[in-house]
KOLPAZA-938545 format. One record per residue (C-alpha): residue in one letter; x, y, z; residue number from 1. Coordinates in nm, 3 decimals, decimal comma. Layout:
<rs>
{r 'A' {X Y Z} NUM}
...
</rs>
This chain:
<rs>
{r 'M' {-0,995 1,695 2,064} 1}
{r 'T' {-1,123 1,550 1,737} 2}
{r 'F' {-0,922 1,620 1,422} 3}
{r 'H' {-1,164 1,796 1,188} 4}
{r 'A' {-1,106 1,793 0,810} 5}
{r 'T' {-1,306 2,022 0,582} 6}
{r 'V' {-1,256 1,968 0,208} 7}
{r 'L' {-1,360 2,229 -0,048} 8}
{r 'T' {-1,415 2,056 -0,382} 9}
{r 'L' {-1,621 2,041 -0,699} 10}
{r 'Y' {-1,654 1,666 -0,645} 11}
{r 'P' {-1,760 1,597 -0,285} 12}
{r 'E' {-1,866 1,246 -0,386} 13}
{r 'M' {-1,493 1,158 -0,400} 14}
{r 'F' {-1,485 1,168 -0,018} 15}
{r 'P' {-1,426 0,989 0,210} 16}
{r 'G' {-1,314 0,748 -0,064} 17}
{r 'P' {-1,014 0,548 0,063} 18}
{r 'L' {-1,038 0,739 0,391} 19}
{r 'G' {-1,358 0,549 0,466} 20}
{r 'I' {-1,184 0,212 0,499} 21}
{r 'S' {-0,893 0,049 0,686} 22}
{r 'L' {-0,723 0,251 0,962} 23}
{r 'A' {-0,869 0,587 0,859} 24}
{r 'G' {-1,222 0,453 0,822} 25}
{r 'R' {-1,213 0,275 1,156} 26}
{r 'A' {-1,073 0,587 1,324} 27}
{r 'R' {-1,352 0,796 1,175} 28}
{r 'D' {-1,614 0,550 1,299} 29}
{r 'E' {-1,458 0,573 1,646} 30}
{r 'G' {-1,478 0,953 1,642} 31}
{r 'K' {-1,102 1,015 1,627} 32}
{r 'W' {-1,149 1,245 1,327} 33}
{r 'A' {-1,437 1,402 1,138} 34}
{r 'L' {-1,492 1,504 0,776} 35}
{r 'D' {-1,703 1,772 0,607} 36}
{r 'T' {-1,714 1,840 0,236} 37}
{r 'V' {-1,809 2,177 0,088} 38}
{r 'Q' {-1,930 2,203 -0,272} 39}
{r 'I' {-1,750 2,505 -0,419} 40}
{r 'R' {-2,021 2,542 -0,683} 41}
{r 'D' {-2,275 2,626 -0,411} 42}
{r 'F' {-2,103 2,965 -0,377} 43}
{r 'A' {-2,124 3,068 -0,741} 44}
{r 'I' {-2,284 3,409 -0,794} 45}
{r 'D' {-2,481 3,344 -1,115} 46}
{r 'K' {-2,773 3,123 -1,208} 47}
{r 'H' {-2,546 2,888 -1,404} 48}
{r 'R' {-2,334 2,821 -1,092} 49}
{r 'T' {-2,016 2,922 -1,274} 50}
{r 'V' {-1,694 2,867 -1,079} 51}
{r 'D' {-1,430 2,947 -1,341} 52}
{r 'D' {-1,340 3,194 -1,613} 53}
{r 'T' {-1,080 3,245 -1,886} 54}
{r 'P' {-0,723 3,337 -1,784} 55}
{r 'A' {-0,640 3,707 -1,771} 56}
{r 'G' {-0,390 3,777 -2,048} 57}
{r 'G' {-0,511 3,483 -2,255} 58}
{r 'G' {-0,406 3,122 -2,268} 59}
{r 'A' {-0,552 2,774 -2,253} 60}
{r 'G' {-0,787 2,638 -1,990} 61}
{r 'M' {-0,996 2,800 -1,721} 62}
{r 'V' {-0,913 2,946 -1,378} 63}
{r 'L' {-1,116 2,913 -1,057} 64}
{r 'R' {-1,268 3,249 -0,965} 65}
{r 'V' {-1,137 3,426 -0,657} 66}
{r 'D' {-1,477 3,559 -0,548} 67}
{r 'V' {-1,634 3,212 -0,552} 68}
{r 'L' {-1,339 3,056 -0,372} 69}
{r 'A' {-1,343 3,328 -0,106} 70}
{r 'K' {-1,710 3,266 -0,026} 71}
{r 'A' {-1,647 2,891 0,001} 72}
{r 'I' {-1,347 2,944 0,230} 73}
{r 'D' {-1,538 3,188 0,450} 74}
{r 'H' {-1,810 2,927 0,492} 75}
{r 'A' {-1,555 2,654 0,571} 76}
{r 'R' {-1,406 2,872 0,842} 77}
{r 'T' {-1,740 2,876 1,022} 78}
{r 'L' {-1,725 2,495 1,032} 79}
{r 'N' {-1,359 2,474 1,132} 80}
{r 'P' {-1,247 2,818 1,258} 81}
{r 'A' {-0,909 2,722 1,409} 82}
{r 'A' {-0,782 2,509 1,120} 83}
{r 'P' {-0,516 2,621 0,871} 84}
{r 'I' {-0,622 2,642 0,506} 85}
{r 'L' {-0,418 2,441 0,255} 86}
{r 'A' {-0,451 2,447 -0,123} 87}
{r 'M' {-0,329 2,143 -0,311} 88}
{r 'T' {-0,126 2,269 -0,607} 89}
{r 'P' {0,195 2,164 -0,786} 90}
{r 'R' {0,316 2,523 -0,735} 91}
{r 'G' {0,312 2,475 -0,359} 92}
{r 'K' {0,582 2,399 -0,107} 93}
{r 'P' {0,659 2,024 -0,096} 94}
{r 'L' {0,473 1,847 0,182} 95}
{r 'T' {0,704 1,693 0,443} 96}
{r 'Q' {0,655 1,450 0,726} 97}
{r 'A' {0,748 1,727 0,968} 98}
{r 'R' {0,464 1,945 0,835} 99}
{r 'V' {0,225 1,650 0,851} 100}
{r 'R' {0,311 1,601 1,219} 101}
{r 'E' {0,241 1,968 1,286} 102}
{r 'L' {-0,099 1,943 1,116} 103}
{r 'A' {-0,188 1,617 1,292} 104}
{r 'A' {-0,118 1,780 1,627} 105}
{r 'G' {-0,363 2,061 1,555} 106}
{r 'P' {-0,742 2,090 1,539} 107}
{r 'G' {-0,762 1,981 1,176} 108}
{r 'V' {-0,731 2,128 0,828} 109}
{r 'I' {-0,933 2,302 0,561} 110}
{r 'V' {-0,823 2,165 0,224} 111}
{r 'L' {-0,894 2,348 -0,102} 112}
{r 'C' {-0,895 2,124 -0,410} 113}
{r 'G' {-0,823 2,285 -0,745} 114}
{r 'R' {-0,936 2,195 -1,094} 115}
{r 'F' {-0,878 2,330 -1,446} 116}
{r 'E' {-0,569 2,556 -1,466} 117}
{r 'G' {-0,576 2,624 -1,093} 118}
{r 'F' {-0,663 2,912 -0,863} 119}
{r 'D' {-0,680 3,285 -0,908} 120}
{r 'E' {-0,353 3,389 -0,740} 121}
{r 'R' {-0,523 3,652 -0,524} 122}
{r 'I' {-0,692 3,389 -0,307} 123}
{r 'F' {-0,366 3,286 -0,137} 124}
{r 'E' {-0,290 3,623 0,018} 125}
{r 'G' {-0,651 3,731 0,044} 126}
{r 'R' {-0,749 3,436 0,262} 127}
{r 'G' {-0,416 3,326 0,408} 128}
{r 'V' {-0,403 3,001 0,212} 129}
{r 'E' {-0,092 2,781 0,232} 130}
{r 'E' {0,007 2,624 -0,101} 131}
{r 'V' {0,109 2,259 -0,072} 132}
{r 'S' {0,245 2,011 -0,325} 133}
{r 'V' {0,258 1,633 -0,284} 134}
{r 'G' {0,517 1,588 -0,560} 135}
{r 'D' {0,652 1,708 -0,891} 136}
{r 'I' {0,349 1,578 -1,079} 137}
{r 'V' {0,028 1,725 -1,220} 138}
{r 'L' {-0,305 1,562 -1,133} 139}
{r 'S' {-0,646 1,622 -1,287} 140}
{r 'G' {-0,755 1,780 -0,960} 141}
{r 'G' {-0,657 1,835 -0,600} 142}
{r 'E' {-0,881 1,563 -0,457} 143}
{r 'P' {-0,631 1,271 -0,477} 144}
{r 'A' {-0,365 1,496 -0,323} 145}
{r 'A' {-0,606 1,596 -0,045} 146}
{r 'I' {-0,675 1,229 0,031} 147}
{r 'M' {-0,299 1,169 0,050} 148}
{r 'L' {-0,254 1,463 0,287} 149}
{r 'L' {-0,539 1,358 0,513} 150}
{r 'D' {-0,429 0,995 0,523} 151}
{r 'A' {-0,080 1,106 0,630} 152}
{r 'C' {-0,231 1,312 0,913} 153}
{r 'I' {-0,494 1,064 1,029} 154}
{r 'R' {-0,253 0,774 1,079} 155}
{r 'L' {-0,059 0,990 1,329} 156}
{r 'L' {-0,360 1,069 1,547} 157}
{r 'P' {-0,351 0,911 1,895} 158}
{r 'G' {-0,487 0,558 1,897} 159}
{r 'V' {-0,508 0,515 1,518} 160}
{r 'M' {-0,201 0,294 1,471} 161}
{r 'G' {-0,170 -0,016 1,684} 162}
{r 'A' {0,197 0,028 1,779} 163}
{r 'P' {0,307 0,382 1,875} 164}
{r 'S' {0,654 0,314 1,732} 165}
{r 'S' {0,499 0,254 1,388} 166}
{r 'G' {0,480 0,629 1,341} 167}
{r 'T' {0,836 0,705 1,441} 168}
{r 'E' {1,048 0,424 1,297} 169}
{r 'E' {0,979 0,497 0,931} 170}
{r 'S' {1,098 0,703 0,636} 171}
{r 'F' {1,154 1,078 0,683} 172}
{r 'E' {1,098 1,080 1,060} 173}
{r 'N' {1,470 1,117 1,127} 174}
{r 'G' {1,567 1,267 0,792} 175}
{r 'L' {1,646 0,927 0,639} 176}
{r 'L' {1,465 0,658 0,443} 177}
{r 'E' {1,348 0,364 0,648} 178}
{r 'Y' {1,561 0,050 0,669} 179}
{r 'P' {1,457 -0,263 0,471} 180}
{r 'H' {1,211 -0,511 0,619} 181}
{r 'Y' {1,191 -0,891 0,598} 182}
{r 'T' {0,959 -1,164 0,724} 183}
{r 'R' {0,901 -1,537 0,678} 184}
{r 'P' {0,993 -1,748 0,492} 185}
{r 'T' {1,360 -1,725 0,587} 186}
{r 'E' {1,462 -1,832 0,236} 187}
{r 'W' {1,276 -1,747 -0,085} 188}
{r 'E' {1,403 -1,826 -0,437} 189}
{r 'G' {1,757 -1,851 -0,304} 190}
{r 'R' {1,738 -1,517 -0,121} 191}
{r 'T' {1,771 -1,522 0,256} 192}
{r 'I' {1,694 -1,281 0,536} 193}
{r 'P' {2,019 -1,111 0,648} 194}
{r 'E' {2,183 -1,315 0,921} 195}
{r 'V' {2,203 -1,021 1,163} 196}
{r 'L' {1,822 -1,002 1,173} 197}
{r 'R' {1,812 -1,367 1,283} 198}
{r 'S' {2,083 -1,325 1,547} 199}
{r 'G' {1,865 -1,205 1,833} 200}
{r 'D' {2,130 -0,942 1,914} 201}
{r 'H' {1,922 -0,624 1,941} 202}
{r 'A' {2,222 -0,391 1,951} 203}
{r 'K' {2,363 -0,539 1,630} 204}
{r 'I' {2,018 -0,526 1,467} 205}
{r 'A' {1,977 -0,158 1,559} 206}
{r 'A' {2,323 -0,077 1,420} 207}
{r 'W' {2,249 -0,267 1,098} 208}
{r 'R' {1,918 -0,086 1,051} 209}
{r 'K' {2,079 0,251 1,104} 210}
{r 'S' {2,354 0,167 0,857} 211}
{r 'Q' {2,104 0,046 0,596} 212}
{r 'S' {1,897 0,363 0,636} 213}
{r 'E' {2,204 0,573 0,569} 214}
{r 'I' {2,314 0,363 0,271} 215}
{r 'D' {1,969 0,360 0,108} 216}
{r 'T' {1,920 0,733 0,163} 217}
{r 'R' {2,261 0,816 0,018} 218}
{r 'L' {2,200 0,602 -0,292} 219}
{r 'R' {1,829 0,660 -0,355} 220}
{r 'R' {1,771 1,012 -0,225} 221}
{r 'P' {2,095 1,214 -0,235} 222}
{r 'D' {1,890 1,529 -0,172} 223}
{r 'L' {1,772 1,390 0,164} 224}
{r 'W' {2,120 1,265 0,247} 225}
{r 'E' {2,269 1,608 0,184} 226}
{r 'R' {2,015 1,776 0,412} 227}
{r 'H' {2,068 1,508 0,677} 228}
{r 'S' {2,445 1,551 0,659} 229}
{r 'D' {2,416 1,929 0,680} 230}
{r 'A' {2,190 1,905 0,985} 231}
{r 'R' {2,420 1,654 1,154} 232}
{r 'D' {2,723 1,878 1,097} 233}
{r 'Q' {2,546 2,191 1,222} 234}
{r 'P' {2,710 2,317 1,547} 235}
{r 'A' {2,498 2,361 1,859} 236}
{r 'S' {2,509 2,739 1,824} 237}
{r 'G' {2,317 2,712 1,498} 238}
{r 'A' {2,595 2,880 1,302} 239}
{r 'R' {2,717 2,680 1,003} 240}
{r 'Q' {3,079 2,571 1,032} 241}
{r 'K' {3,313 2,714 0,774} 242}
{r 'K' {3,464 2,460 0,541} 243}
{r 'K' {3,840 2,454 0,502} 244}
{r 'D' {3,982 2,549 0,163} 245}
</rs>
C-alpha cells in the first residue's frame, strides 16, 4: 500500500519542496509514497476566484470561506477517499509522535493548509476535519507545518530509513527525550566522549543511555517527564493509585 498525501493549498508550488530530496524524495521516486496538490482557488464560486471574506462580527484580516473549502475537500476525497483530513492550525491539538505513527500506518492523509486569519469554524464539523498544531507558534500559512507533518510520517514508512531501529530509539517514542550521541574524534577541544560509551559493555551503555534520557527529559521537558512518570505509576487495572496524604 502506497502512502498517499493530498495537500489543499493556495500555493501548490511549495510542494514537494524539501520532501522532494533526501530520504523523502528518494522514497517518493521509489513509489513508497505519492503526493497530490489541490489548488483551493480552483473551487471559488465567483469570476475573481475569491477564497476569503471579512470576519463575521468584525476584526482584522480575512477568513477562508467554508463553501470554497468544502468543495476543495470533497474533491480531495475523490483522490484519497480513505485518508483522514487534517487542518494545520495553531488552535489544533498538538501533534505527537504517537499520532504520527498512527497516520504513517494508514493509507495517507489529506492536509488542509490555512492562510490569512484561518478557517471558517464550520468546516471542521461539517467535513470531519481534525485540527492539528505543530507547536505554540504562528506561521504565515499551513504549508511549512504540512511539510513537517508529512516528513514525520514518510520517514516511518517501511523501507524509508536504513536501520529499522532508527525510528524507535529516538525522542518521544518511549515518552522520553533521546539520549545524547557522540562520534569521532574521541577528544575535541578538551571534551571527551563519556568513558562508558568506549567500554564495549553493552549492558552498561544501555543503562547509561536510559539514565541520560530520564535526566534530560526531567530537566528540559518537565511536562514530558510528568506524563512519563504518571504513565509508569499507573496500575495495570488502569485506575490511578490514590496518593497518601
